[in-house]
Backbone bond lengths (Angstrom), bond angles and torsions (degrees), N, CA, C in turn:
res aa  C-N    CA-C-N  psi(-1)  N-CA   C-N-CA  omega(-1)  CA-C   N-CA-C  phi
1 M - - - 1.441 - - 1.532 108.97 -
2 A 1.308 116.57 132.31 1.458 121.77 -177.79 1.525 110.70 -76.29
3 E 1.346 114.46 143.91 1.470 119.06 177.54 1.516 109.38 -80.20
4 R 1.301 114.80 145.77 1.466 119.91 175.56 1.523 108.34 -97.81
5 T 1.285 114.47 134.50 1.464 118.82 175.91 1.508 107.95 -116.02
6 T 1.303 114.23 143.80 1.455 119.20 178.17 1.525 107.92 -99.17
7 V 1.299 115.72 129.55 1.449 121.09 178.25 1.521 108.17 -101.43
8 S 1.325 114.76 126.06 1.463 119.64 179.89 1.523 109.35 -75.22
9 T 1.309 116.40 133.86 1.459 120.68 176.58 1.521 111.01 -93.71
10 E 1.319 116.37 3.60 1.457 121.18 179.39 1.529 109.98 -68.29
11 D 1.308 116.20 142.73 1.460 121.91 177.35 1.527 108.76 -65.91
12 P 1.340 118.57 122.85 1.467 119.40 -177.49 1.532 113.32 -66.68
13 F 1.324 117.60 -16.99 1.461 121.08 -179.58 1.520 112.68 -98.38
14 A 1.322 117.47 0.00 1.467 121.13 -179.30 1.525 109.84 -144.93
15 P 1.339 117.30 72.45 1.462 118.28 177.75 1.521 110.48 -57.47
16 G 1.301 116.02 140.60 1.466 120.43 -174.51 1.510 114.91 -74.04
17 D 1.333 118.23 -14.84 1.458 120.16 -174.43 1.525 113.89 -93.71
18 V 1.325 119.20 13.41 1.470 121.01 -177.09 1.523 111.56 -123.52
19 V 1.321 114.07 154.69 1.465 121.48 173.34 1.524 105.97 -110.50
20 W 1.313 116.05 116.65 1.463 121.19 -176.20 1.516 111.20 -80.41
21 Q 1.320 116.00 137.16 1.454 123.25 169.86 1.524 106.03 -100.34
22 R 1.301 116.97 133.68 1.468 120.89 -177.99 1.522 110.67 -102.60
23 I 1.325 116.12 158.23 1.455 120.71 178.84 1.531 109.30 -82.42
24 S 1.323 115.37 167.28 1.463 121.53 -176.48 1.529 111.40 -71.12
25 P 1.331 117.20 141.03 1.470 120.06 174.46 1.527 112.70 -64.20
26 R 1.337 117.08 -18.29 1.471 120.26 176.88 1.526 111.10 -62.89
27 W 1.353 117.00 -22.45 1.463 120.29 178.99 1.532 109.81 -62.36
28 A 1.326 117.21 -37.54 1.473 120.40 178.36 1.519 110.34 -63.42
29 T 1.316 116.71 -40.88 1.459 120.56 178.78 1.522 110.35 -63.09
30 A 1.331 116.73 -43.82 1.468 120.27 178.30 1.527 110.77 -61.79
31 Q 1.329 117.41 -41.08 1.461 121.01 178.17 1.524 111.26 -65.90
32 R 1.318 116.14 -36.42 1.471 119.84 178.97 1.521 110.91 -68.04
33 V 1.322 117.22 -38.86 1.467 120.86 177.23 1.528 109.46 -64.51
34 A 1.333 117.17 -44.84 1.471 120.59 178.00 1.526 110.33 -60.09
35 G 1.329 116.97 -43.51 1.458 120.71 177.27 1.519 112.10 -63.76
36 G 1.337 116.24 -37.33 1.461 120.65 177.55 1.520 112.13 -64.44
37 I 1.331 117.02 -36.95 1.467 120.81 177.64 1.520 110.18 -65.82
38 V 1.324 116.67 -45.45 1.472 120.80 177.85 1.530 109.86 -61.95
39 F 1.340 116.52 -42.43 1.468 121.15 178.95 1.528 110.46 -61.69
40 A 1.327 117.45 -43.60 1.467 121.04 -179.50 1.529 110.91 -62.24
41 V 1.316 116.80 -41.80 1.472 120.03 177.59 1.528 110.07 -63.59
42 A 1.318 117.49 -42.64 1.466 121.00 179.13 1.526 111.17 -62.54
43 V 1.318 117.27 -39.21 1.469 120.65 179.11 1.523 110.35 -66.95
44 V 1.325 117.70 -43.65 1.470 120.88 179.33 1.528 110.29 -61.97
45 V 1.323 117.68 -45.12 1.465 121.07 178.58 1.528 110.05 -61.65
46 T 1.327 117.02 -42.73 1.467 120.71 179.57 1.523 111.15 -62.36
47 V 1.322 117.18 -44.54 1.473 120.81 -179.53 1.526 110.66 -63.76
48 V 1.322 116.93 -45.37 1.469 120.43 -179.68 1.525 110.19 -62.05
49 L 1.321 117.09 -46.37 1.462 119.86 179.93 1.529 111.79 -65.20
50 A 1.331 117.09 -37.11 1.469 120.17 179.61 1.526 110.93 -66.27
51 V 1.329 116.31 -39.08 1.475 119.92 -179.59 1.526 110.11 -72.14
52 L 1.338 117.67 -41.62 1.457 120.61 -175.14 1.523 113.88 -81.38
53 L 1.325 117.54 -34.63 1.457 119.54 -172.89 1.520 113.37 -107.26
54 T 1.305 116.70 -75.74 1.459 119.77 -174.09 1.524 110.22 -148.54
55 P 1.298 117.55 145.02 1.460 120.22 179.91 1.531 113.84 -66.99
56 W 1.343 117.47 -16.94 1.458 119.74 -179.52 1.527 112.37 -64.27
57 I 1.296 117.24 -20.26 1.466 121.26 -178.95 1.535 110.88 -66.83
58 W 1.335 116.97 -19.80 1.478 119.44 176.58 1.530 110.58 -57.47
59 L 1.322 117.30 -25.91 1.463 120.79 179.89 1.539 111.94 -63.88
60 A 1.316 117.38 -18.95 1.469 120.33 177.85 1.532 110.44 -60.82
61 L 1.327 116.60 -30.12 1.459 119.72 178.04 1.531 112.06 -64.84
62 V 1.332 116.00 -24.64 1.464 120.14 176.64 1.535 110.06 -63.90
63 V 1.310 116.40 -27.99 1.460 121.25 177.85 1.525 110.76 -90.23
64 V 1.321 117.12 -43.93 1.468 121.74 -173.09 1.525 112.06 -67.04
65 V 1.310 118.24 -44.52 1.476 120.61 -175.98 1.532 111.98 -63.65
66 P 1.329 120.23 -48.63 1.477 117.88 176.76 1.528 113.29 -63.03
67 L 1.333 117.72 -34.82 1.463 119.72 176.97 1.528 111.36 -63.18
68 W 1.315 116.39 -41.12 1.463 119.90 178.36 1.530 110.07 -65.84
69 A 1.313 117.70 -41.85 1.472 120.45 178.57 1.533 110.51 -63.40
70 W 1.326 117.29 -41.69 1.457 121.18 177.58 1.530 110.24 -62.28
71 D 1.323 117.68 -44.03 1.465 121.93 178.77 1.528 111.09 -62.55
72 F 1.324 116.97 -37.32 1.462 122.06 179.30 1.530 110.71 -61.54
73 V 1.318 116.08 -47.32 1.466 121.02 179.75 1.522 110.59 -70.29
74 W 1.309 117.19 -42.51 1.458 122.19 -176.84 1.528 111.47 -62.09
75 S 1.320 117.68 -36.65 1.474 120.87 179.94 1.518 110.90 -59.45
76 G 1.311 117.64 -41.11 1.458 121.11 178.69 1.519 112.07 -65.91
77 R 1.308 116.68 -37.07 1.467 120.08 179.36 1.522 111.51 -72.27
78 Q 1.323 117.17 -33.92 1.463 120.53 -178.80 1.527 112.19 -63.58
79 V 1.323 117.37 -33.82 1.470 120.20 179.77 1.518 110.37 -57.60
80 K 1.298 116.94 -40.33 1.464 120.89 -178.65 1.527 112.03 -71.55
81 A 1.327 117.17 -19.83 1.460 120.85 -177.72 1.531 112.88 -87.69
82 W 1.331 118.13 -21.97 1.464 121.33 -179.37 1.517 109.87 -81.02
83 G 1.323 115.92 139.49 1.457 120.43 174.27 1.511 111.03 -166.40
84 Y 1.320 115.02 162.69 1.459 120.11 176.26 1.517 108.72 -145.20
85 A 1.308 114.83 154.86 1.465 121.05 179.57 1.517 108.78 -144.96
86 E 1.324 115.38 133.55 1.460 121.15 176.82 1.524 107.74 -95.34
87 R 1.329 115.08 126.71 1.457 120.27 173.91 1.526 107.97 -114.45
88 D 1.311 116.96 -179.29 1.463 120.60 -177.28 1.531 112.65 -62.21
89 D 1.325 117.21 -40.22 1.464 120.57 -173.92 1.518 114.92 -113.21
90 D 1.341 117.81 -9.65 1.452 119.17 -176.26 1.523 111.65 -155.93
91 L 1.319 113.78 169.82 1.464 122.46 176.46 1.520 107.22 -115.22
92 L 1.329 116.59 133.66 1.460 121.95 176.89 1.524 108.63 -105.00
93 V 1.325 116.71 135.71 1.464 122.18 175.53 1.515 106.73 -128.02
94 V 1.333 116.46 122.48 1.458 121.50 -180.00 1.525 108.48 -117.66
95 K 1.335 115.83 142.89 1.466 120.64 178.48 1.514 109.36 -157.65
96 G 1.315 115.56 167.15 1.450 121.55 172.63 1.515 114.17 97.83
97 I 1.312 114.83 145.38 1.459 122.23 176.49 1.525 108.20 -110.82
98 M 1.301 116.50 -61.07 1.459 120.08 179.96 1.529 110.25 -77.03
99 F 1.325 115.96 -48.05 1.459 121.94 177.54 1.517 107.50 -111.41
100 R 1.310 116.54 95.97 1.455 122.26 -176.11 1.523 110.64 -79.05
101 S 1.313 114.48 151.33 1.456 120.40 -179.38 1.523 109.35 -145.55
102 L 1.319 115.84 135.93 1.460 121.98 172.39 1.519 106.66 -126.35
103 V 1.328 115.95 117.25 1.460 121.57 179.52 1.519 107.45 -107.60
104 V 1.324 116.01 128.83 1.455 122.60 176.59 1.527 106.65 -108.31
105 V 1.332 115.93 117.70 1.463 120.92 -178.66 1.522 108.72 -112.06
106 P 1.345 117.79 106.08 1.469 119.57 176.36 1.529 109.79 -65.74
107 Y 1.319 117.72 136.06 1.456 121.24 -178.20 1.523 111.62 -58.80
108 G 1.314 117.42 -34.48 1.451 121.03 -179.41 1.522 113.71 -67.23
109 R 1.338 118.13 -16.03 1.465 121.97 179.49 1.525 113.13 -93.48
110 L 1.344 117.43 -7.96 1.462 120.24 -178.99 1.517 110.24 -68.86
111 Q 1.330 115.66 130.70 1.457 120.03 174.70 1.518 109.96 -97.52
112 Y 1.317 115.77 -47.06 1.462 119.60 174.11 1.519 109.66 -158.51
113 V 1.327 114.96 163.12 1.456 122.47 -176.67 1.524 107.71 -128.11
114 D 1.329 116.82 125.72 1.465 122.65 178.46 1.513 110.23 -103.95
115 V 1.323 115.90 151.13 1.460 121.88 166.29 1.519 105.74 -118.37
116 E 1.330 115.98 125.72 1.462 121.73 -176.82 1.520 109.60 -125.41
117 A 1.339 115.77 150.10 1.461 121.18 174.39 1.525 108.87 -154.00
118 G 1.318 115.84 115.25 1.458 120.81 176.20 1.523 110.00 -81.06
119 P 1.329 116.77 -178.32 1.474 120.16 -178.17 1.532 113.45 -58.90
120 L 1.340 117.19 -43.77 1.462 119.15 179.19 1.524 111.33 -68.12
121 D 1.320 116.50 -40.10 1.462 119.68 177.11 1.526 110.59 -58.77
122 R 1.324 116.60 -47.08 1.467 119.71 -179.99 1.522 111.03 -63.02
123 R 1.323 116.86 -38.12 1.471 120.86 179.79 1.529 111.11 -61.69
124 F 1.323 116.68 -35.71 1.460 121.43 -178.61 1.524 113.05 -98.13
125 G 1.337 117.08 8.29 1.453 120.77 177.44 1.522 112.77 68.08
126 L 1.336 116.04 44.06 1.463 121.30 -177.15 1.527 111.32 -125.77
127 A 1.307 115.63 161.07 1.460 122.36 175.09 1.525 108.32 -147.83
128 K 1.337 115.19 163.90 1.462 121.29 179.01 1.522 108.69 -124.08
129 V 1.329 115.92 134.58 1.459 121.54 174.27 1.520 107.07 -98.14
130 Q 1.336 115.95 122.86 1.455 122.12 179.89 1.524 108.04 -111.24
131 L 1.326 116.44 123.67 1.464 122.40 -179.24 1.522 109.18 -99.92
132 H 1.319 116.80 133.76 1.459 121.90 177.11 1.520 107.73 -119.63
133 T 1.328 114.99 127.00 1.459 120.18 -176.71 1.526 110.22 -115.04
134 A 1.322 115.32 179.71 1.458 121.01 179.15 1.529 111.44 -65.26
135 S 1.311 117.85 -23.94 1.462 122.14 178.35 1.518 109.37 -102.17
136 S 1.311 116.77 131.48 1.465 119.67 -179.16 1.523 112.27 -68.89
137 D 1.328 117.34 -21.46 1.462 120.70 -178.33 1.522 113.56 -84.36
138 S 1.320 118.35 -10.70 1.462 118.83 -172.77 1.515 113.83 -110.47
139 D 1.319 117.68 22.07 1.454 119.24 176.80 1.522 109.41 -68.04
140 A 1.318 115.37 146.81 1.462 120.44 -179.80 1.523 108.58 -134.49
141 A 1.310 116.29 157.72 1.458 121.39 179.31 1.518 108.90 -138.81
142 I 1.328 114.57 149.78 1.463 120.87 175.06 1.527 106.75 -127.43
143 P 1.337 118.44 102.13 1.462 120.72 179.32 1.528 110.35 -86.71
144 G 1.323 115.83 174.49 1.459 120.46 170.56 1.508 115.74 71.36
145 L 1.320 117.71 29.97 1.464 121.10 177.27 1.524 109.57 -101.68
146 S 1.319 115.94 151.97 1.460 118.50 172.10 1.524 107.00 -66.97
147 P 1.333 118.78 151.26 1.464 120.03 179.22 1.533 112.61 -56.70
148 E 1.324 116.72 -35.42 1.466 120.12 179.27 1.526 110.88 -66.02
149 E 1.339 116.82 -44.92 1.462 120.83 179.24 1.526 110.53 -66.98
150 A 1.335 117.33 -37.50 1.460 120.51 178.20 1.532 110.66 -63.74
151 A 1.327 117.08 -42.62 1.467 120.22 178.76 1.529 110.82 -66.64
152 R 1.326 116.94 -41.23 1.466 120.76 178.60 1.529 110.34 -62.32
153 L 1.332 115.92 -46.03 1.456 120.51 -179.20 1.530 110.91 -65.11
154 R 1.332 116.63 -42.55 1.469 120.16 177.93 1.527 110.81 -57.37
155 D 1.340 116.44 -49.85 1.466 120.49 -178.20 1.527 111.63 -64.14
156 R 1.320 116.10 -41.65 1.470 120.07 -178.94 1.530 111.27 -66.59
157 L 1.329 116.52 -44.50 1.466 120.11 179.91 1.520 111.23 -66.85
158 A 1.324 117.01 -40.08 1.462 119.93 178.42 1.530 110.37 -62.96
159 A 1.333 117.03 -42.91 1.469 120.62 179.01 1.531 110.95 -64.67
160 R 1.312 116.87 -43.48 1.468 120.20 179.34 1.528 110.90 -66.32
161 G 1.322 116.68 -37.79 1.461 120.21 177.73 1.519 111.68 -65.32
162 E 1.324 117.62 -41.96 1.458 120.99 177.54 1.512 111.42 -64.25
163 A 1.345 116.48 -41.23 1.466 120.66 -179.92 1.530 110.73 -63.70
164 R 1.340 117.34 -41.71 1.459 120.53 -179.94 1.526 110.96 -70.65
165 L 1.327 116.55 -35.98 1.452 120.61 179.89 1.518 111.05 -68.96
166 A 1.323 116.72 -35.70 1.463 121.02 179.39 1.521 111.40 -66.04
167 G 1.333 116.46 -25.76 1.455 120.62 -179.69 1.516 113.54 -78.89
168 L 1.337 118.43 -8.28 1.469 121.24 -178.29 1.514 111.60 -78.83
C-alpha cells in the first residue's frame, strides 16, 4: 500500500505563524545615493574617455543611464522585500524580489552578532545586524534598521543564543 504524503500549500517564503518586521524606507534612499555616486563616477569616466579617445564612447551612457534608473526603482522595491521575524527557537530573514530567500537561523547556532554602519548608513540613521553562525554558508544580515533597533536585536539575539548554547 502506498503512503500518502501531505503537501503544504503554505508559501515557503511567508510562514503563516510569524509577524514580519520590515526595514526602514530610509535604506532605499541610502542605496539610491550610493547608486548615484557610482553613476556619477561612471559618467565622469565616460566623459573623460570620450574627450581623450573617441566620441563613440558617449554610447556608454546609453547603457549606464538606464541601469542607474533601474537601480533607483529597484532599491525602493527591495525595501518591501526585506523582513525578519523572531520566533521561540530561531530568527527568520526574508529578502529578494526576483530571487527570493528565506534564511532560518537557529539561536543555538549563533556564534556572534555584529552591528555595522558605514558612512551612508550613519548619515541616514541606519545600521545593519550581521549574524555569524557555526556554518560559514549560513550567515545572514538585516540592513536598514535604526541604530536603537539594531542594538536591541543584537542584545536579544546574543542572549537567546547564549541561552540555547547553555542547554547543549
